[in-house]
PATORPA-854829 format. One line per 8 residues: number of its first residue (from 0); their letters; for each residue x, y, z of C-alpha. Coordinates in steps of 0.1 Angstrom, whole numbers. Each point is the difference from the previous one (the first is absolute). Layout:
NUM) A) X,Y,Z  ...
//
This chain:
0) MSVASQTH) -287,-150,-136  32,-11,7  28,19,21  21,-1,-32  -29,10,-21  -5,30,20  38,15,1  -4,-2,-37
8) AIAERLQT) -33,17,-5  14,27,26  31,1,-21  -21,6,-33  -22,24,12  32,22,13  21,-4,-30  -31,14,-14
16) GLRTAARG) -8,28,19  39,11,-1  3,-1,-39  -28,26,2  27,28,7  35,10,10  3,-2,40  12,32,9
24) LIIDGKSV) 21,14,30  -19,6,41  10,36,2  -22,23,25  -28,-28,2  -5,-1,-38  14,-20,-27  17,20,-26
32) PARSGETF) 19,-14,-36  38,11,7  14,33,-15  18,-9,-25  -30,-24,-13  22,-32,3  -12,-28,8  17,-42,1
40) AAVNPATG) -16,-31,3  -6,-21,26  6,-36,-10  -9,-35,15  27,-20,6  -16,-29,-6  -8,6,-30  19,28,-11
48) EEICQVAK) -27,17,-11  -8,38,1  -28,0,31  -7,40,-2  20,33,-7  12,16,32  13,42,1  36,4,-3
56) GGEADVDL) 7,31,30  26,18,-1  18,26,18  -28,26,-5  -25,-24,13  23,-4,27  -3,36,6  -40,0,0
64) AVQAARRA) -3,-29,25  28,15,25  -20,38,0  -32,-21,4  11,-24,28  21,35,17  -38,13,-2  -15,-26,18
72) LANPSWRD) 26,-3,27  -11,39,5  -37,-8,-3  -18,-3,35  -21,-24,-12  27,-26,0  23,19,24  -19,4,31
80) MSAVDRSQ) -14,-34,-2  -9,-18,29  22,-30,5  -36,-16,1  -11,13,-28  32,-9,-22  -2,-35,16  -37,-1,-9
88) LLYRLAEL) 11,8,-42  23,-26,4  -25,-30,9  -20,11,-26  25,-3,-26  12,-35,16  -36,-8,-1  -5,12,-41
96) IERDAEEL) 29,-20,-10  -17,-28,20  -31,9,-21  13,-4,-31  32,-30,8  -11,-21,-26  1,30,-30  31,10,15
104) AVLECLDN) 20,-38,3  -8,-4,-39  11,37,-11  34,-10,21  4,-34,-17  -8,13,-35  27,27,11  26,-18,14
112) GKPATLTR) -8,-33,-9  5,-18,35  -36,-22,5  -28,16,5  -7,-21,31  35,5,10  -8,38,-4  -29,0,19
120) AVEIEGSI) 11,-20,28  32,21,2  0,39,-18  -35,3,11  -4,-14,35  31,11,7  -9,39,-11  -33,-3,16
128) KTFRYFAG) 19,-8,35  25,26,-5  -23,28,1  -21,-16,27  30,-2,23  12,36,-8  -31,15,1  6,-10,41
136) WPTKFGGE) 27,22,4  -9,35,-6  -17,-3,34  29,-12,16  28,15,-14  14,33,18  28,12,21  3,3,37
144) TLPVSPRS) 14,23,28  32,-9,15  17,8,28  30,27,-9  26,16,23  10,35,-8  30,17,15  -23,29,10
152) GAKILNYT) -19,-19,17  -32,17,-11  -31,-19,1  2,-18,-36  -31,-15,-16  16,-21,-31  -20,-19,-21  3,-12,-40
160) TREPVGVC) -30,-3,-28  2,-15,-31  -11,10,-31  -3,-12,-37  34,4,-20  -20,17,-29  -1,-12,-38  12,-35,-5
168) GLIVPWNY) 11,-14,-35  -7,-36,2  19,-25,-24  -13,-31,-5  10,-36,-17  -16,-25,-21  6,-27,18  -33,5,30
176) PMSMAAWK) -15,29,-17  -31,5,21  19,-13,33  29,22,-1  -18,31,-9  -27,-9,27  32,-5,24  13,40,-9
184) VAPALAAG) -33,13,-4  -20,-9,30  25,14,30  7,30,-20  -32,6,2  -3,-8,32  24,20,10  -12,30,-16
192) CTVILKPA) 13,4,-31  -9,5,-32  19,-20,-34  7,-6,-33  -2,-39,-10  26,-9,-29  -13,-37,-5  31,-19,-28
200) EQTPLTAL) -8,5,-36  -8,-40,-4  -29,4,28  -21,34,2  -35,-12,4  -6,-9,35  22,34,10  -34,15,-19
208) RLAELALE) -23,-22,10  10,9,39  0,38,-6  -30,-2,-13  -12,-21,32  16,27,23  -23,24,-17  -31,-20,5
216) AGIPAGVF) 9,-8,36  3,45,7  38,3,-2  -3,36,-13  12,12,-34  38,6,-1  9,-25,26  3,-33,-21
224) NVITGFGE) 14,7,-34  19,-25,-26  21,7,-26  2,-28,-25  33,-2,-22  40,-8,-7  33,8,23  -6,32,-8
232) AGAALVAH) -30,7,17  17,-15,32  34,23,-6  -22,27,-2  -25,-10,33  40,-9,17  16,38,-8  -38,25,4
240) PGVDKIAF) 13,24,25  -41,-3,9  4,-34,18  9,-7,32  7,-38,-1  6,-26,-24  -10,-39,13  14,-24,-30
248) TGSTEVGK) 0,-38,-5  23,-13,-28  34,-8,-6  31,10,14  10,15,-30  -32,23,-4  -2,2,39  38,18,-8
256) AIVHGSTG) -12,21,-23  -30,12,24  30,11,26  16,23,-25  -31,15,-10  -12,7,32  30,22,7  -20,34,-13
264) NLKKVSLE) -18,7,32  13,-26,19  -35,-19,2  -6,-30,21  10,-36,-15  -11,-35,9  8,-25,-25  -11,-37,0
272) LGGKSPQI) 24,-12,-25  15,-39,-13  4,-31,16  23,-34,-3  -14,-17,32  14,-30,9  -14,-32,12  23,-21,22
280) VLPDADLD) -9,-38,8  15,-19,27  3,-36,-3  -25,-1,31  -31,15,-18  -34,-13,-13  11,-3,-33  -38,-4,-15
288) AAAASIAA) -10,31,20  37,22,-13  -6,-14,-39  -40,14,2  10,34,17  36,4,-24  -24,-9,-31  -23,25,8
296) GIFFNQGQ) 26,23,11  18,0,-37  -32,-7,-21  -29,21,18  -5,33,-24  19,-22,-26  29,11,22  -4,39,-5
304) TCTAGSRL) 0,8,33  29,24,20  4,-34,31  -3,-23,-24  26,-28,19  19,-6,-38  34,-14,19  -7,-33,19
312) YAHASIHD) 27,-7,22  -4,-45,10  20,-15,16  22,-26,-17  -15,-32,18  -39,13,-13  7,22,-30  -9,-25,-25
320) ALLARIAD) -29,-17,17  -14,40,6  8,10,-39  -22,-28,-12  -28,9,27  3,35,-17  1,-14,-38  -30,-17,11
328) HAARLTIG) -21,25,13  7,23,-30  -8,-28,-25  -35,3,18  -6,31,-10  -22,8,-22  8,26,-25  -28,22,-21
336) NGLDAGVD) -18,30,-9  -10,18,43  -35,-6,-12  -4,-32,-4  -8,-25,29  23,-20,16  29,23,-17  23,9,31
344) FGPLVSQE) 36,10,-19  -2,29,-29  13,17,-18  31,22,3  -7,40,0  8,11,-36  27,-9,-25  25,21,14
352) QWDRVSSY) -2,-25,30  -2,-31,-22  36,13,-16  12,7,38  -5,-34,11  8,-22,-30  34,19,0  4,-11,37
360) VEIGRAEG) -5,-32,-7  32,-4,-29  20,25,20  -4,-32,27  9,-26,-24  24,15,-12  20,3,33  -5,-37,6
368) AEIVTGGG) -35,-2,20  -23,-31,-10  -35,7,-11  -24,-29,23  -30,15,-10  -18,28,-19  22,22,-29  -23,18,-22
376) RPAGMDKG) -30,0,-16  -25,-23,7  -10,-27,-32  -25,13,-19  -10,36,19  15,22,-31  -24,28,9  8,18,36
384) FFFQPTIM) 30,9,20  0,-35,16  33,-14,16  5,-36,14  10,-4,43  33,-8,-5  22,-15,26  44,4,-8
392) ANAGRDMR) 22,-24,19  35,-1,10  1,42,0  32,19,13  3,25,24  13,25,-27  -24,-5,-24  -21,25,-12
400) IVREEIFG) -32,-20,0  12,2,40  3,32,0  -22,21,-19  -37,1,1  -15,-14,-29  -35,6,11  -22,-31,-11
408) PVLSALSW) 1,-36,6  34,-11,1  13,-19,34  42,-3,1  9,-30,18  32,-5,25  11,-25,26  19,10,33
416) TDTDDLVA) 15,-17,26  14,23,24  -21,25,17  25,28,0  4,-4,-32  -35,-1,-4  -7,30,19  26,19,-23
424) QANDSDFG) -17,-13,-29  -34,9,8  17,40,9  21,2,-30  -25,20,-17  -8,38,-9  -40,-5,12  -13,-9,29
432) LSAGIWTN) -36,-4,-1  -12,-31,18  10,-38,8  -12,-35,5  12,-24,26  -16,-34,-1  14,-23,36  -15,-18,26
440) DLKQAHRL) 36,16,26  -23,27,16  42,15,10  9,-3,-35  -31,15,-12  5,28,23  38,2,-8  3,4,-35
448) AAAVKAGT) -34,24,5  21,23,11  33,-3,-22  -15,5,-34  -4,37,-8  -35,4,-12  -31,21,9  -21,-32,3
456) VWVNCFNL) 7,-34,8  -24,-28,-1  6,-34,19  -20,-31,-11  -20,21,-23  2,27,-27  -12,32,-14  -28,6,23
464) VDNATPFG) -7,42,10  -23,15,22  -12,36,-2  11,4,39  35,-12,-5  30,21,-15  12,-9,-37  27,14,-14
472) GFKQSGWG) 40,-17,-10  39,11,10  26,12,-18  -10,6,-38  -36,-17,6  -12,37,12  -5,28,24  -26,-3,23
480) REHGRQAM) -30,-23,8  -32,-9,-11  -36,-7,23  -5,10,33  8,32,25  31,-1,-24  -19,7,-32  -23,26,18
488) ELYSEIKS) 36,18,15  14,3,-42  -27,20,-9  -4,25,28  24,24,19  4,4,30  4,36,22  12,9,33
496) VWVNLS) -20,26,20  11,19,32  -20,20,20  14,20,33  -27,-1,24  20,14,25
//
């Protein structure tokens, strides 16, 4: 059986199973219906057809999940678990994800729309690596002894400890459903917290499956809960007084609402928000390498990436040549159902998202930008939410397509000649998540990397991430950092202990 045939066979088997009954919430180790009895449809973006019904959680369900998480937090089987044992549970969860990798990849493809080959290589493999990475932290994350100098002259021992922050509400987006869940769940569990995961309503299925695998791995009931549903469920989680921390990835607009909603008990809040990342190309850059990476940086995942390199600043001397190369890469993308062989560009996640992207293209046209390639629905693809990879040239710095996050496969191209003006334009944004710089001039690379206001700067590469290095943004691109020790710190409190030894 070919790989494509095997993928379709897995998809058919999964869909047959999913149709038998609505998928329930995961609360206190059990799959349960919403208290209201309501459900909603999970939809395949490639066809627009229903995959299955999913429980529509609400405020009452959130309250039950928080109660379960608080009980689990106080349960000695979780509270007093040794660092080694906690590590082993996370390693075991990584092994189970790896065991079910092919099914999880197809499930993500059905729910999100991106090609199954990419969900396997990016979403699932990334999740495996994330859980394995954070499985190493419980045995290495602790406090320290500090040399204090008290005024009394007493002999004092001062040391710090790290304690779990408590019950964490984790709200994740639809663009990378499983890997974004892993980015938050793994460090939270490693730190000893309990969690309530709220996936996006567009992509609930792998979050539910991840929680089931966590139970199979031996993680105690109530430690990992999942509430599926819409914005009201997320708002209830943010406002609940029994939640100690909220971690959110998504739009800046929703991030601001979360900050306001969390003030009741002054929850800890970390936010990974929107971006409008500049791709800066100097005249000495390797244009072939730059074009390939810039195309991938905006068209990968159909442009539905917070770090998408959506603003291209190409030096006037190479602007046209570079744009032609990027357009060539766009033309060579194979658009289609992610279950099919050879597809590397799937649909947008929903009709709502398709309408948003389409409206921005029309806005760009009205403002005077010109379409180099793309701009609408591919010919002959009437079903599903497909949108062509699009390049818009002659963009101006004040155009909405340059200033606002589109979150789709739309590249806005601008040219420059003066370096100081280039830096000013690159930094003239509410966002500061990431940036790309393309040059063979080492001095210029370092100067620009220092001048650009972004949480991550890639030089002669783009969209590289690793669990060991911090990820997050400046300005309105968020608060805090994912990955590494910084992520563990987000899910812990530090305590200072003073002991008089005199």
